[in-house]
Backbone as ProteinMPNN parsed JSONL, in Angstrom:
{"seq_chain_A": "MKAPDIPPAAPARADVFSARLTIDVTPELRGRIKLAAFRRSVTVADMLRELLAREFPQSPGDER", "coords_chain_A": {"N_chain_A": [[17.048, -28.892, 24.538], [14.878, -27.522, 22.25], [15.033, -24.919, 19.859], [12.501, -22.493, 19.133], [10.533, -22.668, 16.128], [11.036, -20.17, 13.884], [9.354, -18.072, 11.746], [10.388, -16.974, 8.445], [11.464, -13.624, 8.059], [9.381, -11.003, 6.837], [9.788, -9.319, 3.682], [11.453, -6.166, 3.686], [9.56, -3.156, 3.658], [10.522, -1.216, 1.924], [11.796, -2.757, 0.034], [9.692, -3.91, -1.293], [7.928, -1.847, -2.046], [9.247, 0.536, -3.719], [9.049, 3.089, -4.788], [8.005, 6.435, -4.351], [5.073, 8.33, -4.353], [3.906, 11.52, -4.762], [1.207, 13.625, -4.213], [-0.867, 16.525, -4.56], [-3.485, 17.45, -2.543], [-6.582, 18.82, -1.39], [-7.087, 19.968, 1.977], [-9.634, 19.112, 2.831], [-10.225, 16.908, 1.116], [-8.126, 15.232, 1.833], [-8.841, 14.674, 4.47], [-11.233, 13.235, 4.01], [-10.233, 11.005, 2.68], [-8.583, 9.859, 4.663], [-10.532, 9.273, 6.595], [-12.12, 7.427, 5.215], [-10.281, 5.32, 4.932], [-9.848, 4.688, 7.625], [-12.416, 3.801, 8.363], [-12.507, 1.491, 6.886], [-10.656, -0.009, 8.093], [-7.959, -0.035, 7.256], [-4.695, 1.068, 6.191], [-4.046, 4.348, 4.869], [-2.167, 4.315, 2.813], [-2.186, 1.584, 1.981], [-4.85, 1.397, 1.101], [-4.861, 3.239, -1.011], [-2.904, 2.109, -2.687], [-4.241, -0.223, -3.482], [-6.438, 0.902, -4.826], [-5.134, 2.26, -6.945], [-3.901, 0.092, -8.242], [-6.146, -1.273, -9.097], [-7.34, 0.588, -10.83], [-5.362, 0.99, -12.713], [-4.439, -1.49, -14.138], [-1.91, -3.97, -14.755], [-0.878, -4.444, -18.032], [-0.774, -7.16, -20.41], [2.505, -7.98, -21.352], [3.608, -5.635, -20.433], [6.386, -4.16, -18.789], [7.619, -4.71, -15.5]], "CA_chain_A": [[15.948, -27.983, 24.338], [14.812, -27.115, 20.845], [14.651, -23.524, 19.627], [11.217, -22.415, 18.424], [10.594, -22.37, 14.696], [10.757, -18.757, 13.63], [9.104, -17.894, 10.313], [11.272, -15.984, 7.836], [10.975, -12.253, 8.134], [8.807, -10.457, 5.604], [10.707, -8.362, 3.079], [11.28, -4.78, 4.129], [8.62, -2.433, 2.796], [11.273, -0.517, 0.875], [12.092, -3.724, -1.029], [8.462, -4.201, -2.008], [7.425, -0.586, -2.584], [10.452, 1.357, -3.738], [8.806, 4.418, -5.338], [7.101, 7.275, -3.573], [4.24, 9.169, -5.199], [3.416, 12.668, -4.012], [0.142, 14.367, -4.884], [-1.423, 17.632, -3.793], [-4.923, 17.37, -2.348], [-7.071, 19.803, -0.428], [-7.237, 19.413, 3.325], [-10.927, 18.43, 2.908], [-10.095, 15.6, 0.476], [-7.229, 14.436, 2.677], [-9.647, 14.201, 5.587], [-12.163, 12.207, 3.537], [-9.444, 9.799, 2.389], [-8.183, 9.264, 5.94], [-11.726, 8.737, 7.234], [-12.5, 6.21, 4.476], [-9.328, 4.271, 5.295], [-10.127, 4.308, 9.007], [-13.664, 3.022, 8.382], [-12.228, 0.187, 6.272], [-9.611, -0.628, 8.932], [-6.725, -0.178, 6.491], [-3.924, 2.304, 6.143], [-4.278, 5.154, 3.665], [-1.248, 3.831, 1.773], [-2.695, 0.312, 1.452], [-6.082, 1.662, 0.374], [-4.54, 3.904, -2.274], [-2.224, 1.133, -3.551], [-5.281, -1.079, -4.05], [-7.191, 1.709, -5.782], [-4.297, 2.484, -8.135], [-3.733, -1.188, -8.941], [-7.428, -1.581, -9.739], [-7.577, 1.554, -11.902], [-4.284, 0.904, -13.699], [-3.929, -2.865, -14.114], [-0.769, -4.26, -15.616], [-1.282, -5.034, -19.305], [0.154, -8.198, -20.849], [3.667, -7.455, -22.052], [4.193, -4.488, -19.738], [7.48, -4.47, -17.872], [7.367, -4.315, -14.108]], "C_chain_A": [[15.999, -27.475, 22.903], [14.375, -25.658, 20.745], [13.339, -23.484, 18.859], [11.44, -22.123, 16.941], [10.17, -20.924, 14.485], [10.53, -18.587, 12.135], [10.053, -16.852, 9.733], [10.639, -14.605, 7.886], [10.414, -11.824, 6.79], [9.807, -9.473, 5.004], [10.422, -6.95, 3.588], [10.37, -4.058, 3.15], [9.344, -1.713, 1.671], [11.624, -1.461, -0.27], [10.866, -3.985, -1.897], [7.939, -2.956, -2.722], [8.566, 0.424, -2.589], [10.247, 2.754, -4.309], [7.813, 5.165, -4.458], [6.373, 8.191, -4.546], [3.691, 10.293, -4.336], [2.359, 13.377, -4.835], [-0.325, 15.488, -3.966], [-2.93, 17.459, -3.729], [-5.328, 18.433, -1.338], [-7.145, 19.161, 0.95], [-8.562, 18.65, 3.479], [-10.836, 17.026, 2.301], [-9.194, 14.693, 1.304], [-7.99, 13.857, 3.859], [-10.607, 13.099, 5.174], [-11.435, 10.904, 3.257], [-9.065, 9.096, 3.686], [-9.371, 8.625, 6.647], [-12.168, 7.443, 6.547], [-11.577, 5.057, 4.845], [-9.596, 3.774, 6.714], [-11.371, 3.422, 9.087], [-13.466, 1.63, 7.798], [-11.163, -0.599, 7.036], [-8.357, -0.959, 8.129], [-5.953, 1.135, 6.571], [-4.268, 3.051, 4.861], [-3.411, 4.623, 2.528], [-1.759, 2.534, 1.156], [-3.959, 0.526, 0.628], [-5.784, 2.295, -0.985], [-3.773, 2.984, -3.22], [-3.242, 0.238, -4.245], [-6.079, -0.329, -5.116], [-6.397, 1.915, -7.075], [-4.086, 1.198, -8.926], [-5.001, -1.565, -9.697], [-7.666, -0.672, -10.947], [-6.554, 1.464, -13.03], [-3.68, -0.494, -13.687], [-2.76, -3.021, -15.081], [-1.273, -4.947, -16.876], [-0.302, -6.133, -19.669], [1.299, -7.589, -21.661], [4.298, -6.231, -21.414], [5.341, -4.975, -18.855], [7.083, -4.027, -16.483], [8.273, -3.248, -13.682]], "O_chain_A": [[17.048, -27.053, 22.417], [13.468, -25.219, 21.451], [13.088, -24.349, 18.02], [12.386, -21.437, 16.553], [9.072, -20.521, 14.869], [11.406, -18.917, 11.335], [10.48, -15.943, 10.444], [9.422, -14.457, 7.767], [10.909, -12.228, 5.738], [10.588, -8.861, 5.732], [9.278, -6.601, 3.881], [10.407, -4.323, 1.948], [8.814, -1.614, 0.565], [11.74, -1.027, -1.416], [10.989, -4.249, -3.093], [7.551, -3.027, -3.888], [8.821, 1.087, -1.584], [11.191, 3.544, -4.316], [6.894, 4.57, -3.895], [6.982, 8.758, -5.454], [3.08, 10.044, -3.297], [2.575, 13.693, -6.005], [-0.192, 15.403, -2.745], [-3.582, 17.333, -4.766], [-4.513, 18.887, -0.533], [-7.253, 17.94, 1.065], [-8.608, 17.644, 4.186], [-11.313, 16.061, 2.899], [-9.48, 13.505, 1.453], [-7.809, 12.691, 4.21], [-10.781, 12.126, 5.908], [-11.946, 9.824, 3.554], [-9.207, 7.878, 3.799], [-9.236, 7.553, 7.237], [-12.544, 6.479, 7.214], [-12.04, 3.935, 5.05], [-9.573, 2.569, 6.967], [-11.377, 2.414, 9.793], [-14.173, 0.692, 8.169], [-10.818, -1.719, 6.662], [-7.764, -2.025, 8.297], [-6.491, 2.169, 6.966], [-4.726, 2.453, 3.887], [-3.882, 4.498, 1.398], [-1.766, 2.397, -0.067], [-4.125, -0.09, -0.425], [-6.389, 1.926, -1.992], [-3.964, 3.06, -4.433], [-3.13, -0.033, -5.441], [-6.357, -0.872, -6.186], [-6.937, 1.758, -8.17], [-4.093, 1.222, -10.157], [-4.939, -2.109, -10.8], [-8.149, -1.135, -11.98], [-6.848, 1.822, -14.171], [-2.534, -0.67, -13.273], [-2.644, -2.306, -16.076], [-2.014, -5.926, -16.796], [0.869, -6.07, -19.294], [1.068, -6.774, -22.554], [5.395, -5.825, -21.797], [5.277, -6.05, -18.258], [6.309, -3.086, -16.311], [8.2, -2.795, -12.54]]}, "name": "protein", "num_of_chains": 1, "seq": "MKAPDIPPAAPARADVFSARLTIDVTPELRGRIKLAAFRRSVTVADMLRELLAREFPQSPGDER"}
């Protein structure tokens, strides 16, 4: 009997995203952000990562 092929596990989120960013927002803005993420069927974290990457693209020669 052959064991099923198991795909390699994805890297742990901590390995991919190792920095935490904390910002202060009003409860109203927090609610709008959460609602926007829900309507887009994404997590708030994923939506904000995409927004930040779009607004602050890596420039050629920048270190990672």
